[in-house]
PDBQT receptor file of N, H, CA, C and O in Angstrom, charges set to zero:
ATOM      1  N   SER A   1       0.839  -1.184   0.000  1.00  0.00    +0.000 N 
ATOM      2  CA  SER A   1       0.000   0.000   0.000  1.00  0.00    +0.000 C 
ATOM      3  C   SER A   1       0.881   1.243   0.000  1.00  0.00    +0.000 C 
ATOM      4  O   SER A   1       1.879   1.305   0.718  1.00  0.00    +0.000 OA
ATOM      5  N   LEU A   2       0.512   2.218  -0.799  1.00  0.00    +0.000 N 
ATOM      6  H   LEU A   2      -0.298   2.167  -1.382  1.00  0.00    +0.000 HD
ATOM      7  CA  LEU A   2       1.255   3.469  -0.845  1.00  0.00    +0.000 C 
ATOM      8  C   LEU A   2       0.805   4.444   0.226  1.00  0.00    +0.000 C 
ATOM      9  O   LEU A   2       1.510   5.412   0.514  1.00  0.00    +0.000 OA
ATOM     10  N   GLY A   3      -0.353   4.209   0.822  1.00  0.00    +0.000 N 
ATOM     11  H   GLY A   3      -0.926   3.423   0.589  1.00  0.00    +0.000 HD
ATOM     12  CA  GLY A   3      -0.863   5.104   1.859  1.00  0.00    +0.000 C 
ATOM     13  C   GLY A   3      -1.379   6.402   1.275  1.00  0.00    +0.000 C 
ATOM     14  O   GLY A   3      -1.295   6.625   0.068  1.00  0.00    +0.000 OA
ATOM     15  N   SER A   4      -1.899   7.235   2.109  1.00  0.00    +0.000 N 
ATOM     16  H   SER A   4      -1.968   7.053   3.090  1.00  0.00    +0.000 HD
ATOM     17  CA  SER A   4      -2.443   8.524   1.693  1.00  0.00    +0.000 C 
ATOM     18  C   SER A   4      -2.015   9.590   2.684  1.00  0.00    +0.000 C 
ATOM     19  O   SER A   4      -1.882   9.329   3.880  1.00  0.00    +0.000 OA
ATOM     20  N   TYR A   5      -1.801  10.789   2.174  1.00  0.00    +0.000 N 
ATOM     21  H   TYR A   5      -1.909  11.001   1.202  1.00  0.00    +0.000 HD
ATOM     22  CA  TYR A   5      -1.467  11.931   3.022  1.00  0.00    +0.000 C 
ATOM     23  C   TYR A   5      -2.678  12.840   3.065  1.00  0.00    +0.000 C 
ATOM     24  O   TYR A   5      -3.114  13.339   2.027  1.00  0.00    +0.000 OA
ATOM     25  N   PHE A   6      -3.231  13.064   4.254  1.00  0.00    +0.000 N 
ATOM     26  H   PHE A   6      -2.877  12.659   5.097  1.00  0.00    +0.000 HD
ATOM     27  CA  PHE A   6      -4.436  13.878   4.402  1.00  0.00    +0.000 C 
ATOM     28  C   PHE A   6      -4.146  15.306   4.825  1.00  0.00    +0.000 C 
ATOM     29  O   PHE A   6      -4.985  16.185   4.626  1.00  0.00    +0.000 OA
ATOM     30  N   GLY A   7      -3.006  15.556   5.390  1.00  0.00    +0.000 N 
ATOM     31  H   GLY A   7      -2.324  14.842   5.552  1.00  0.00    +0.000 HD
ATOM     32  CA  GLY A   7      -2.698  16.915   5.797  1.00  0.00    +0.000 C 
ATOM     33  C   GLY A   7      -1.801  16.961   7.016  1.00  0.00    +0.000 C 
ATOM     34  O   GLY A   7      -1.365  15.935   7.538  1.00  0.00    +0.000 OA
ATOM     35  N   SER A   8      -1.541  18.171   7.449  1.00  0.00    +0.000 N 
ATOM     36  H   SER A   8      -1.896  19.005   7.025  1.00  0.00    +0.000 HD
ATOM     37  CA  SER A   8      -0.720  18.379   8.633  1.00  0.00    +0.000 C 
ATOM     38  C   SER A   8      -1.090  19.711   9.264  1.00  0.00    +0.000 C 
ATOM     39  O   SER A   8      -1.827  20.504   8.677  1.00  0.00    +0.000 OA
ATOM     40  N   PHE A   9      -0.582  19.948  10.443  1.00  0.00    +0.000 N 
ATOM     41  H   PHE A   9       0.017  19.305  10.920  1.00  0.00    +0.000 HD
ATOM     42  CA  PHE A   9      -0.844  21.215  11.118  1.00  0.00    +0.000 C 
ATOM     43  C   PHE A   9       0.358  21.564  11.991  1.00  0.00    +0.000 C 
ATOM     44  O   PHE A   9       1.194  20.713  12.293  1.00  0.00    +0.000 OA
ATOM     45  N   SER A  10       0.424  22.801  12.380  1.00  0.00    +0.000 N 
ATOM     46  H   SER A  10      -0.255  23.493  12.135  1.00  0.00    +0.000 HD
ATOM     47  CA  SER A  10       1.485  23.227  13.287  1.00  0.00    +0.000 C 
ATOM     48  C   SER A  10       0.942  24.296  14.220  1.00  0.00    +0.000 C 
ATOM     49  O   SER A  10      -0.012  24.999  13.889  1.00  0.00    +0.000 OA
ATOM     50  N   CYS A  11       1.550  24.410  15.371  1.00  0.00    +0.000 N 
ATOM     51  H   CYS A  11       2.325  23.839  15.640  1.00  0.00    +0.000 HD
ATOM     52  CA  CYS A  11       1.171  25.449  16.320  1.00  0.00    +0.000 C 
ATOM     53  C   CYS A  11       2.332  25.674  17.279  1.00  0.00    +0.000 C 
ATOM     54  O   CYS A  11       3.188  24.808  17.454  1.00  0.00    +0.000 OA
ATOM     55  N   ARG A  12       2.345  26.830  17.885  1.00  0.00    +0.000 N 
ATOM     56  H   ARG A  12       1.650  27.534  17.743  1.00  0.00    +0.000 HD
ATOM     57  CA  ARG A  12       3.383  27.146  18.868  1.00  0.00    +0.000 C 
ATOM     58  C   ARG A  12       3.035  26.457  20.183  1.00  0.00    +0.000 C 
ATOM     59  O   ARG A  12       1.909  26.549  20.671  1.00  0.00    +0.000 OA
ATOM     60  N   MET A  13       4.011  25.774  20.740  1.00  0.00    +0.000 N 
ATOM     61  H   MET A  13       4.927  25.698  20.344  1.00  0.00    +0.000 HD
ATOM     62  CA  MET A  13       3.815  25.112  22.019  1.00  0.00    +0.000 C 
ATOM     63  C   MET A  13       4.907  25.580  22.972  1.00  0.00    +0.000 C 
ATOM     64  O   MET A  13       6.081  25.631  22.607  1.00  0.00    +0.000 OA
ATOM     65  N   ASP A  14       4.520  25.915  24.168  1.00  0.00    +0.000 N 
ATOM     66  H   ASP A  14       3.565  25.874  24.464  1.00  0.00    +0.000 HD
ATOM     67  CA  ASP A  14       5.476  26.368  25.168  1.00  0.00    +0.000 C 
ATOM     68  C   ASP A  14       5.246  25.562  26.443  1.00  0.00    +0.000 C 
ATOM     69  O   ASP A  14       4.508  25.981  27.334  1.00  0.00    +0.000 OA
ATOM     70  N   TYR A  15       5.891  24.398  26.514  1.00  0.00    +0.000 N 
ATOM     71  H   TYR A  15       6.490  24.057  25.790  1.00  0.00    +0.000 HD
ATOM     72  CA  TYR A  15       5.715  23.512  27.657  1.00  0.00    +0.000 C 
ATOM     73  C   TYR A  15       7.041  23.331  28.381  1.00  0.00    +0.000 C 
ATOM     74  O   TYR A  15       8.102  23.425  27.763  1.00  0.00    +0.000 OA
ATOM     75  N   PRO A  16       6.992  23.072  29.686  1.00  0.00    +0.000 N 
ATOM     76  CA  PRO A  16       8.219  23.026  30.488  1.00  0.00    +0.000 C 
ATOM     77  C   PRO A  16       9.126  21.828  30.207  1.00  0.00    +0.000 C 
ATOM     78  O   PRO A  16      10.329  21.896  30.459  1.00  0.00    +0.000 OA
ATOM     79  N   THR A  17       8.568  20.733  29.687  1.00  0.00    +0.000 N 
ATOM     80  H   THR A  17       7.591  20.678  29.482  1.00  0.00    +0.000 HD
ATOM     81  CA  THR A  17       9.391  19.548  29.440  1.00  0.00    +0.000 C 
ATOM     82  C   THR A  17       9.044  18.939  28.093  1.00  0.00    +0.000 C 
ATOM     83  O   THR A  17       7.992  19.224  27.521  1.00  0.00    +0.000 OA
ATOM     84  N   ILE A  18       9.929  18.107  27.600  1.00  0.00    +0.000 N 
ATOM     85  H   ILE A  18      10.783  17.875  28.065  1.00  0.00    +0.000 HD
ATOM     86  CA  ILE A  18       9.685  17.390  26.348  1.00  0.00    +0.000 C 
ATOM     87  C   ILE A  18       8.455  16.502  26.491  1.00  0.00    +0.000 C 
ATOM     88  O   ILE A  18       7.645  16.412  25.568  1.00  0.00    +0.000 OA
ATOM     89  N   LEU A  19       8.310  15.848  27.638  1.00  0.00    +0.000 N 
ATOM     90  H   LEU A  19       8.968  15.921  28.387  1.00  0.00    +0.000 HD
ATOM     91  CA  LEU A  19       7.163  14.970  27.865  1.00  0.00    +0.000 C 
ATOM     92  C   LEU A  19       5.853  15.732  27.722  1.00  0.00    +0.000 C 
ATOM     93  O   LEU A  19       4.936  15.256  27.052  1.00  0.00    +0.000 OA
ATOM     94  N   HIS A  20       5.749  16.902  28.336  1.00  0.00    +0.000 N 
ATOM     95  H   HIS A  20       6.494  17.288  28.880  1.00  0.00    +0.000 HD
ATOM     96  CA  HIS A  20       4.525  17.700  28.226  1.00  0.00    +0.000 C 
ATOM     97  C   HIS A  20       4.238  18.062  26.771  1.00  0.00    +0.000 C 
ATOM     98  O   HIS A  20       3.104  17.930  26.310  1.00  0.00    +0.000 OA
ATOM     99  N   GLY A  21       5.245  18.512  26.058  1.00  0.00    +0.000 N 
ATOM    100  H   GLY A  21       6.166  18.620  26.432  1.00  0.00    +0.000 HD
ATOM    101  CA  GLY A  21       5.071  18.896  24.660  1.00  0.00    +0.000 C 
ATOM    102  C   GLY A  21       4.665  17.732  23.779  1.00  0.00    +0.000 C 
ATOM    103  O   GLY A  21       3.759  17.859  22.955  1.00  0.00    +0.000 OA
ATOM    104  N   GLU A  22       5.328  16.598  23.947  1.00  0.00    +0.000 N 
ATOM    105  H   GLU A  22       6.064  16.495  24.616  1.00  0.00    +0.000 HD
ATOM    106  CA  GLU A  22       5.007  15.416  23.145  1.00  0.00    +0.000 C 
ATOM    107  C   GLU A  22       3.595  14.917  23.428  1.00  0.00    +0.000 C 
ATOM    108  O   GLU A  22       2.850  14.599  22.502  1.00  0.00    +0.000 OA
ATOM    109  N   LEU A  23       3.226  14.848  24.702  1.00  0.00    +0.000 N 
ATOM    110  H   LEU A  23       3.831  15.106  25.455  1.00  0.00    +0.000 HD
ATOM    111  CA  LEU A  23       1.882  14.368  25.046  1.00  0.00    +0.000 C 
ATOM    112  C   LEU A  23       0.808  15.326  24.540  1.00  0.00    +0.000 C 
ATOM    113  O   LEU A  23      -0.256  14.885  24.104  1.00  0.00    +0.000 OA
ATOM    114  N   PHE A  24       1.073  16.636  24.592  1.00  0.00    +0.000 N 
ATOM    115  H   PHE A  24       1.937  16.994  24.947  1.00  0.00    +0.000 HD
ATOM    116  CA  PHE A  24       0.118  17.601  24.053  1.00  0.00    +0.000 C 
ATOM    117  C   PHE A  24      -0.043  17.399  22.551  1.00  0.00    +0.000 C 
ATOM    118  O   PHE A  24      -1.166  17.388  22.047  1.00  0.00    +0.000 OA
ATOM    119  N   ALA A  25       1.060  17.242  21.838  1.00  0.00    +0.000 N 
ATOM    120  H   ALA A  25       1.972  17.251  22.248  1.00  0.00    +0.000 HD
ATOM    121  CA  ALA A  25       1.001  17.072  20.389  1.00  0.00    +0.000 C 
ATOM    122  C   ALA A  25       0.257  15.794  20.004  1.00  0.00    +0.000 C 
ATOM    123  O   ALA A  25      -0.544  15.802  19.070  1.00  0.00    +0.000 OA
ATOM    124  N   ILE A  26       0.515  14.708  20.713  1.00  0.00    +0.000 N 
ATOM    125  H   ILE A  26       1.166  14.702  21.472  1.00  0.00    +0.000 HD
ATOM    126  CA  ILE A  26      -0.171  13.444  20.430  1.00  0.00    +0.000 C 
ATOM    127  C   ILE A  26      -1.658  13.565  20.742  1.00  0.00    +0.000 C 
ATOM    128  O   ILE A  26      -2.493  13.084  19.975  1.00  0.00    +0.000 OA
ATOM    129  N   THR A  27      -1.998  14.205  21.864  1.00  0.00    +0.000 N 
ATOM    130  H   THR A  27      -1.320  14.596  22.487  1.00  0.00    +0.000 HD
ATOM    131  CA  THR A  27      -3.403  14.421  22.221  1.00  0.00    +0.000 C 
ATOM    132  C   THR A  27      -4.102  15.278  21.180  1.00  0.00    +0.000 C 
ATOM    133  O   THR A  27      -5.229  14.980  20.786  1.00  0.00    +0.000 OA
ATOM    134  N   LEU A  28      -3.445  16.337  20.734  1.00  0.00    +0.000 N 
ATOM    135  H   LEU A  28      -2.529  16.579  21.054  1.00  0.00    +0.000 HD
ATOM    136  CA  LEU A  28      -4.021  17.209  19.711  1.00  0.00    +0.000 C 
ATOM    137  C   LEU A  28      -4.257  16.449  18.408  1.00  0.00    +0.000 C 
ATOM    138  O   LEU A  28      -5.284  16.639  17.758  1.00  0.00    +0.000 OA
ATOM    139  N   ALA A  29      -3.319  15.598  18.029  1.00  0.00    +0.000 N 
ATOM    140  H   ALA A  29      -2.485  15.445  18.558  1.00  0.00    +0.000 HD
ATOM    141  CA  ALA A  29      -3.482  14.796  16.813  1.00  0.00    +0.000 C 
ATOM    142  C   ALA A  29      -4.673  13.847  16.935  1.00  0.00    +0.000 C 
ATOM    143  O   ALA A  29      -5.430  13.685  15.978  1.00  0.00    +0.000 OA
ATOM    144  N   ILE A  30      -4.846  13.225  18.086  1.00  0.00    +0.000 N 
ATOM    145  H   ILE A  30      -4.231  13.357  18.864  1.00  0.00    +0.000 HD
ATOM    146  CA  ILE A  30      -5.980  12.322  18.304  1.00  0.00    +0.000 C 
ATOM    147  C   ILE A  30      -7.291  13.094  18.241  1.00  0.00    +0.000 C 
ATOM    148  O   ILE A  30      -8.258  12.624  17.642  1.00  0.00    +0.000 OA
ATOM    149  N   GLU A  31      -7.332  14.271  18.853  1.00  0.00    +0.000 N 
ATOM    150  H   GLU A  31      -6.547  14.653  19.340  1.00  0.00    +0.000 HD
ATOM    151  CA  GLU A  31      -8.543  15.101  18.813  1.00  0.00    +0.000 C 
ATOM    152  C   GLU A  31      -8.872  15.519  17.381  1.00  0.00    +0.000 C 
ATOM    153  O   GLU A  31     -10.035  15.475  16.980  1.00  0.00    +0.000 OA
ATOM    154  N   GLN A  32      -7.869  15.923  16.607  1.00  0.00    +0.000 N 
ATOM    155  H   GLN A  32      -6.924  15.959  16.932  1.00  0.00    +0.000 HD
ATOM    156  CA  GLN A  32      -8.094  16.339  15.224  1.00  0.00    +0.000 C 
ATOM    157  C   GLN A  32      -8.584  15.164  14.375  1.00  0.00    +0.000 C 
ATOM    158  O   GLN A  32      -9.447  15.339  13.515  1.00  0.00    +0.000 OA
ATOM    159  N   ALA A  33      -8.046  13.986  14.610  1.00  0.00    +0.000 N 
ATOM    160  H   ALA A  33      -7.345  13.843  15.309  1.00  0.00    +0.000 HD
ATOM    161  CA  ALA A  33      -8.501  12.799  13.882  1.00  0.00    +0.000 C 
ATOM    162  C   ALA A  33      -9.964  12.508  14.192  1.00  0.00    +0.000 C 
ATOM    163  O   ALA A  33     -10.732  12.154  13.298  1.00  0.00    +0.000 OA
ATOM    164  N   GLN A  34     -10.345  12.656  15.441  1.00  0.00    +0.000 N 
ATOM    165  H   GLN A  34      -9.721  12.943  16.167  1.00  0.00    +0.000 HD
ATOM    166  CA  GLN A  34     -11.730  12.404  15.835  1.00  0.00    +0.000 C 
ATOM    167  C   GLN A  34     -12.668  13.418  15.187  1.00  0.00    +0.000 C 
ATOM    168  O   GLN A  34     -13.738  13.048  14.703  1.00  0.00    +0.000 OA
ATOM    169  N   VAL A  35     -12.279  14.689  15.173  1.00  0.00    +0.000 N 
ATOM    170  H   VAL A  35     -11.410  14.990  15.566  1.00  0.00    +0.000 HD
ATOM    171  CA  VAL A  35     -13.096  15.740  14.551  1.00  0.00    +0.000 C 
ATOM    172  C   VAL A  35     -13.310  15.446  13.069  1.00  0.00    +0.000 C 
ATOM    173  O   VAL A  35     -14.389  15.700  12.534  1.00  0.00    +0.000 OA
ATOM    174  N   ARG A  36     -12.287  14.914  12.408  1.00  0.00    +0.000 N 
ATOM    175  H   ARG A  36     -11.411  14.708  12.842  1.00  0.00    +0.000 HD
ATOM    176  CA  ARG A  36     -12.367  14.642  10.976  1.00  0.00    +0.000 C 
ATOM    177  C   ARG A  36     -13.019  13.288  10.665  1.00  0.00    +0.000 C 
ATOM    178  O   ARG A  36     -13.223  12.945   9.500  1.00  0.00    +0.000 OA
ATOM    179  N   GLY A  37     -13.342  12.527  11.708  1.00  0.00    +0.000 N 
ATOM    180  H   GLY A  37     -13.177  12.806  12.654  1.00  0.00    +0.000 HD
ATOM    181  CA  GLY A  37     -13.996  11.241  11.503  1.00  0.00    +0.000 C 
ATOM    182  C   GLY A  37     -13.039  10.128  11.107  1.00  0.00    +0.000 C 
ATOM    183  O   GLY A  37     -13.464   9.107  10.568  1.00  0.00    +0.000 OA
ATOM    184  N   TRP A  38     -11.761  10.316  11.368  1.00  0.00    +0.000 N 
ATOM    185  H   TRP A  38     -11.415  11.146  11.807  1.00  0.00    +0.000 HD
ATOM    186  CA  TRP A  38     -10.782   9.283  11.044  1.00  0.00    +0.000 C 
ATOM    187  C   TRP A  38     -10.735   8.276  12.185  1.00  0.00    +0.000 C 
ATOM    188  O   TRP A  38     -10.500   8.654  13.333  1.00  0.00    +0.000 OA
ATOM    189  N   SER A  39     -10.953   7.011  11.888  1.00  0.00    +0.000 N 
ATOM    190  H   SER A  39     -11.143   6.704  10.956  1.00  0.00    +0.000 HD
ATOM    191  CA  SER A  39     -10.963   5.991  12.935  1.00  0.00    +0.000 C 
ATOM    192  C   SER A  39      -9.605   5.303  13.086  1.00  0.00    +0.000 C 
ATOM    193  O   SER A  39      -9.398   4.545  14.033  1.00  0.00    +0.000 OA
ATOM    194  N   ARG A  40      -8.687   5.561  12.163  1.00  0.00    +0.000 N 
ATOM    195  H   ARG A  40      -8.856   6.177  11.393  1.00  0.00    +0.000 HD
ATOM    196  CA  ARG A  40      -7.345   4.976  12.247  1.00  0.00    +0.000 C 
ATOM    197  C   ARG A  40      -6.319   6.095  12.208  1.00  0.00    +0.000 C 
ATOM    198  O   ARG A  40      -6.403   7.007  11.386  1.00  0.00    +0.000 OA
ATOM    199  N   LEU A  41      -5.365   6.013  13.095  1.00  0.00    +0.000 N 
ATOM    200  H   LEU A  41      -5.296   5.272  13.762  1.00  0.00    +0.000 HD
ATOM    201  CA  LEU A  41      -4.369   7.073  13.214  1.00  0.00    +0.000 C 
ATOM    202  C   LEU A  41      -3.001   6.458  13.449  1.00  0.00    +0.000 C 
ATOM    203  O   LEU A  41      -2.845   5.583  14.301  1.00  0.00    +0.000 OA
ATOM    204  N   TRP A  42      -2.028   6.908  12.707  1.00  0.00    +0.000 N 
ATOM    205  H   TRP A  42      -2.155   7.619  12.016  1.00  0.00    +0.000 HD
ATOM    206  CA  TRP A  42      -0.651   6.468  12.880  1.00  0.00    +0.000 C 
ATOM    207  C   TRP A  42       0.099   7.624  13.516  1.00  0.00    +0.000 C 
ATOM    208  O   TRP A  42       0.211   8.692  12.913  1.00  0.00    +0.000 OA
ATOM    209  N   VAL A  43       0.609   7.432  14.712  1.00  0.00    +0.000 N 
ATOM    210  H   VAL A  43       0.518   6.564  15.201  1.00  0.00    +0.000 HD
ATOM    211  CA  VAL A  43       1.330   8.490  15.424  1.00  0.00    +0.000 C 
ATOM    212  C   VAL A  43       2.828   8.236  15.288  1.00  0.00    +0.000 C 
ATOM    213  O   VAL A  43       3.317   7.153  15.610  1.00  0.00    +0.000 OA
ATOM    214  N   GLU A  44       3.541   9.238  14.813  1.00  0.00    +0.000 N 
ATOM    215  H   GLU A  44       3.144  10.118  14.552  1.00  0.00    +0.000 HD
ATOM    216  CA  GLU A  44       4.996   9.173  14.734  1.00  0.00    +0.000 C 
ATOM    217  C   GLU A  44       5.571  10.275  15.599  1.00  0.00    +0.000 C 
ATOM    218  O   GLU A  44       5.029  11.378  15.667  1.00  0.00    +0.000 OA
ATOM    219  N   SER A  45       6.660   9.968  16.250  1.00  0.00    +0.000 N 
ATOM    220  H   SER A  45       7.101   9.072  16.195  1.00  0.00    +0.000 HD
ATOM    221  CA  SER A  45       7.319  10.959  17.092  1.00  0.00    +0.000 C 
ATOM    222  C   SER A  45       8.819  10.725  17.043  1.00  0.00    +0.000 C 
ATOM    223  O   SER A  45       9.273   9.583  16.977  1.00  0.00    +0.000 OA
ATOM    224  N   ASP A  46       9.588  11.804  17.076  1.00  0.00    +0.000 N 
ATOM    225  H   ASP A  46       9.220  12.732  17.130  1.00  0.00    +0.000 HD
ATOM    226  CA  ASP A  46      11.036  11.645  17.109  1.00  0.00    +0.000 C 
ATOM    227  C   ASP A  46      11.553  11.553  18.542  1.00  0.00    +0.000 C 
ATOM    228  O   ASP A  46      12.755  11.410  18.765  1.00  0.00    +0.000 OA
ATOM    229  N   ALA A  47      10.658  11.633  19.493  1.00  0.00    +0.000 N 
ATOM    230  H   ALA A  47       9.682  11.749  19.311  1.00  0.00    +0.000 HD
ATOM    231  CA  ALA A  47      11.050  11.538  20.900  1.00  0.00    +0.000 C 
ATOM    232  C   ALA A  47      10.475  10.261  21.507  1.00  0.00    +0.000 C 
ATOM    233  O   ALA A  47       9.256  10.100  21.574  1.00  0.00    +0.000 OA
ATOM    234  N   LYS A  48      11.326   9.372  21.939  1.00  0.00    +0.000 N 
ATOM    235  H   LYS A  48      12.316   9.502  21.885  1.00  0.00    +0.000 HD
ATOM    236  CA  LYS A  48      10.876   8.121  22.548  1.00  0.00    +0.000 C 
ATOM    237  C   LYS A  48      10.060   8.369  23.806  1.00  0.00    +0.000 C 
ATOM    238  O   LYS A  48       9.203   7.560  24.162  1.00  0.00    +0.000 OA
ATOM    239  N   VAL A  49      10.319   9.478  24.479  1.00  0.00    +0.000 N 
ATOM    240  H   VAL A  49      11.015  10.135  24.190  1.00  0.00    +0.000 HD
ATOM    241  CA  VAL A  49       9.605   9.764  25.728  1.00  0.00    +0.000 C 
ATOM    242  C   VAL A  49       8.105   9.907  25.483  1.00  0.00    +0.000 C 
ATOM    243  O   VAL A  49       7.307   9.505  26.330  1.00  0.00    +0.000 OA
ATOM    244  N   GLY A  50       7.706  10.466  24.352  1.00  0.00    +0.000 N 
ATOM    245  H   GLY A  50       8.354  10.793  23.664  1.00  0.00    +0.000 HD
ATOM    246  CA  GLY A  50       6.287  10.654  24.062  1.00  0.00    +0.000 C 
ATOM    247  C   GLY A  50       5.573   9.357  23.753  1.00  0.00    +0.000 C 
ATOM    248  O   GLY A  50       4.458   9.135  24.226  1.00  0.00    +0.000 OA
ATOM    249  N   LEU A  51       6.196   8.497  22.966  1.00  0.00    +0.000 N 
ATOM    250  H   LEU A  51       7.102   8.677  22.581  1.00  0.00    +0.000 HD
ATOM    251  CA  LEU A  51       5.562   7.236  22.591  1.00  0.00    +0.000 C 
ATOM    252  C   LEU A  51       5.748   6.162  23.651  1.00  0.00    +0.000 C 
ATOM    253  O   LEU A  51       4.972   5.207  23.699  1.00  0.00    +0.000 OA
ATOM    254  N   GLY A  52       6.758   6.297  24.501  1.00  0.00    +0.000 N 
ATOM    255  H   GLY A  52       7.388   7.073  24.462  1.00  0.00    +0.000 HD
ATOM    256  CA  GLY A  52       7.026   5.297  25.522  1.00  0.00    +0.000 C 
ATOM    257  C   GLY A  52       6.336   5.571  26.842  1.00  0.00    +0.000 C 
ATOM    258  O   GLY A  52       6.487   4.799  27.789  1.00  0.00    +0.000 OA
ATOM    259  N   PHE A  53       5.581   6.658  26.923  1.00  0.00    +0.000 N 
ATOM    260  H   PHE A  53       5.459   7.286  26.154  1.00  0.00    +0.000 HD
ATOM    261  CA  PHE A  53       4.893   7.018  28.158  1.00  0.00    +0.000 C 
ATOM    262  C   PHE A  53       3.852   5.967  28.487  1.00  0.00    +0.000 C 
ATOM    263  O   PHE A  53       3.018   5.634  27.645  1.00  0.00    +0.000 OA
ATOM    264  N   ASP A  54       3.893   5.446  29.690  1.00  0.00    +0.000 N 
ATOM    265  H   ASP A  54       4.571   5.716  30.374  1.00  0.00    +0.000 HD
ATOM    266  CA  ASP A  54       2.950   4.416  30.121  1.00  0.00    +0.000 C 
ATOM    267  C   ASP A  54       1.794   5.090  30.847  1.00  0.00    +0.000 C 
ATOM    268  O   ASP A  54       1.928   5.494  32.002  1.00  0.00    +0.000 OA
ATOM    269  N   CYS A  55       0.667   5.209  30.171  1.00  0.00    +0.000 N 
ATOM    270  H   CYS A  55       0.558   4.881  29.232  1.00  0.00    +0.000 HD
ATOM    271  CA  CYS A  55      -0.503   5.870  30.744  1.00  0.00    +0.000 C 
ATOM    272  C   CYS A  55      -1.128   4.961  31.797  1.00  0.00    +0.000 C 
ATOM    273  O   CYS A  55      -1.452   3.813  31.494  1.00  0.00    +0.000 OA
ATOM    274  N   PRO A  56      -1.305   5.444  33.022  1.00  0.00    +0.000 N 
ATOM    275  CA  PRO A  56      -1.878   4.600  34.070  1.00  0.00    +0.000 C 
ATOM    276  C   PRO A  56      -3.311   4.170  33.778  1.00  0.00    +0.000 C 
ATOM    277  O   PRO A  56      -3.756   3.140  34.285  1.00  0.00    +0.000 OA
ATOM    278  N   LEU A  57      -4.038   4.934  32.973  1.00  0.00    +0.000 N 
ATOM    279  H   LEU A  57      -3.677   5.770  32.561  1.00  0.00    +0.000 HD
ATOM    280  CA  LEU A  57      -5.416   4.566  32.643  1.00  0.00    +0.000 C 
ATOM    281  C   LEU A  57      -5.474   3.635  31.449  1.00  0.00    +0.000 C 
ATOM    282  O   LEU A  57      -6.468   2.936  31.255  1.00  0.00    +0.000 OA
ATOM    283  N   GLY A  58      -4.425   3.617  30.650  1.00  0.00    +0.000 N 
ATOM    284  H   GLY A  58      -3.617   4.185  30.807  1.00  0.00    +0.000 HD
ATOM    285  CA  GLY A  58      -4.381   2.783  29.465  1.00  0.00    +0.000 C 
ATOM    286  C   GLY A  58      -5.319   3.291  28.385  1.00  0.00    +0.000 C 
ATOM    287  O   GLY A  58      -6.116   4.201  28.617  1.00  0.00    +0.000 OA
ATOM    288  N   PHE A  59      -5.220   2.706  27.220  1.00  0.00    +0.000 N 
ATOM    289  H   PHE A  59      -4.573   1.967  27.032  1.00  0.00    +0.000 HD
ATOM    290  CA  PHE A  59      -6.115   3.047  26.119  1.00  0.00    +0.000 C 
ATOM    291  C   PHE A  59      -6.268   1.833  25.241  1.00  0.00    +0.000 C 
ATOM    292  O   PHE A  59      -5.282   1.260  24.778  1.00  0.00    +0.000 OA
ATOM    293  N   GLU A  60      -7.493   1.443  25.013  1.00  0.00    +0.000 N 
ATOM    294  H   GLU A  60      -8.294   1.908  25.389  1.00  0.00    +0.000 HD
ATOM    295  CA  GLU A  60      -7.792   0.352  24.101  1.00  0.00    +0.000 C 
ATOM    296  C   GLU A  60      -9.010   0.753  23.301  1.00  0.00    +0.000 C 
ATOM    297  O   GLU A  60      -9.881   1.466  23.799  1.00  0.00    +0.000 OA
ATOM    298  N   GLY A  61      -9.075   0.303  22.078  1.00  0.00    +0.000 N 
ATOM    299  H   GLY A  61      -8.367  -0.277  21.673  1.00  0.00    +0.000 HD
ATOM    300  CA  GLY A  61     -10.254   0.572  21.267  1.00  0.00    +0.000 C 
ATOM    301  C   GLY A  61      -9.949   1.463  20.086  1.00  0.00    +0.000 C 
ATOM    302  O   GLY A  61      -8.796   1.633  19.691  1.00  0.00    +0.000 OA
ATOM    303  N   THR A  62     -11.008   2.031  19.527  1.00  0.00    +0.000 N 
ATOM    304  H   THR A  62     -11.945   1.893  19.847  1.00  0.00    +0.000 HD
ATOM    305  CA  THR A  62     -10.878   2.881  18.355  1.00  0.00    +0.000 C 
ATOM    306  C   THR A  62     -11.444   4.251  18.665  1.00  0.00    +0.000 C 
ATOM    307  O   THR A  62     -12.013   4.470  19.734  1.00  0.00    +0.000 OA
ATOM    308  N   LEU A  63     -11.287   5.166  17.734  1.00  0.00    +0.000 N 
ATOM    309  H   LEU A  63     -10.825   4.987  16.866  1.00  0.00    +0.000 HD
ATOM    310  CA  LEU A  63     -11.811   6.517  17.894  1.00  0.00    +0.000 C 
ATOM    311  C   LEU A  63     -13.237   6.646  17.391  1.00  0.00    +0.000 C 
ATOM    312  O   LEU A  63     -13.780   7.750  17.348  1.00  0.00    +0.000 OA
ATOM    313  N   GLU A  64     -13.852   5.536  17.010  1.00  0.00    +0.000 N 
ATOM    314  H   GLU A  64     -13.411   4.639  17.044  1.00  0.00    +0.000 HD
ATOM    315  CA  GLU A  64     -15.214   5.587  16.472  1.00  0.00    +0.000 C 
ATOM    316  C   GLU A  64     -16.222   5.929  17.537  1.00  0.00    +0.000 C 
ATOM    317  O   GLU A  64     -17.417   6.013  17.252  1.00  0.00    +0.000 OA
TER     318      GLU A  64
């Protein structure tokens, strides 16, 4: 599969740590996907801290 590119966005973020910034960006991406009705989302990050964060509440399921 060649995949599809739907778009991108940017905004100024001023957070005290890399973890805060990464988690905000990932949360914003999930919210934008939900608004657009996208049920599948591929999250990429250049910071392992953002993707390696172990959420105590966990997350399972889809955005549907």
